[in-house]
N, C-alpha and C positions, 0 to 999 in steps of 0.2 A: 178572764181571770189571770192566765199566765202572762198576757201582755202587760197587765197592770203590775204584776210582780217583777217583770223584766224592767219596767220603767223605774220601779222603786230601787232595785238592785243596781241598775246602771247609773242612777243618779240624774236622770233627765228632768226631774221635778225637784228643784232645790227646796221649795217650800215644804214638800212632803218629808224630805230628808231632815230638814230642820225641826219639823214638828215631831217626827218619830224618834229621832236620836237626840233631840234637844241641843242641837249645835248652835253655838253663837256664830256671828258673822266671821269672827277671827278663826274659829275652828273650821268653819266651812272653807275659808280661804286656805287653811293648812291642808285640809282634805284634798282640795283641788291641786295644790302644789305637789303633794306626795304622789298623787295619781299622775301628774305631768312628769315628775322625776322618773317614775317607773316606766311610763310610756316612752320617754326619751331614751332611757337606758336600754329598753327592749328593742327599740328601733335602730339606735345608733351606737350603743355601747358607751354612751356618755349621758349622764342624767341632766346636764346643763343645757339651757336654752335661753333665749332672750326673754326677759320678764321674770325670771326666777332668780332668787339669791344663788350665787355661785357655790356649787358643791366642790370643795377642793379635792384634788387627787391625793390619795394616801401616799405619803413618802416618809423620808427620814424625820421630817418635822412633826409627823403624826397628827396632822390636822384632820378634822372631820366636821361635818355639818350637824349642828344640834337642831333637829326637827322639832319646832315648837311654833306657837303663834307668832313669836318674834324670833325667827331663825338667826343663829349666830355660829361663827366658826369657833370650834374649840380645839384643844390640843391635848394629846396624851390621855385619851379616855381611860379611866380606871387604871392609871399607871401603877398605883400602889398595889392593887389586886394582882396585876400582871407580874409585878416584881416577886410576889410570893411564888408563882409558878416558874419563873425564869431564874431567880437567884436564891431565895430563901430555902425552898424545898430541895433543890439539888445540893445546896451546901449542907443541909441537915442530913441528907442521905449519905453524903461523903463522910460526915462526922460519925454517923452510925457504923458505916463500913469500917472506918478506922478503929473504932472502939471494939468491934467484933474481931478484928485482926489481933488486937492487943490481948483479948481474952483467949484467943486460939493459941497464942504462944505460951500462955501460962499452963 
């Protein structure tokens, strides 16, 4: 019983995984890619290897890999949402502090 469960969890029987989780061939390929990225990163500190779409290093250009059945490199993930935390909120806090200072003087 446990041996069968181990095979199911470890993914040694793709046809079982496909039937249980209803994965398409593209989704199964994505599953294998993600597992390979994780294994590469755990072993070498780098998710990339031959045969995988290149996962860019995060830098000033803010590139990232969109993990999907058709992987693509994106840029500035959720930049507008991040702007709220890095610019809008601090600006509003400063404005509130400024208005409190004015009221304190009255």
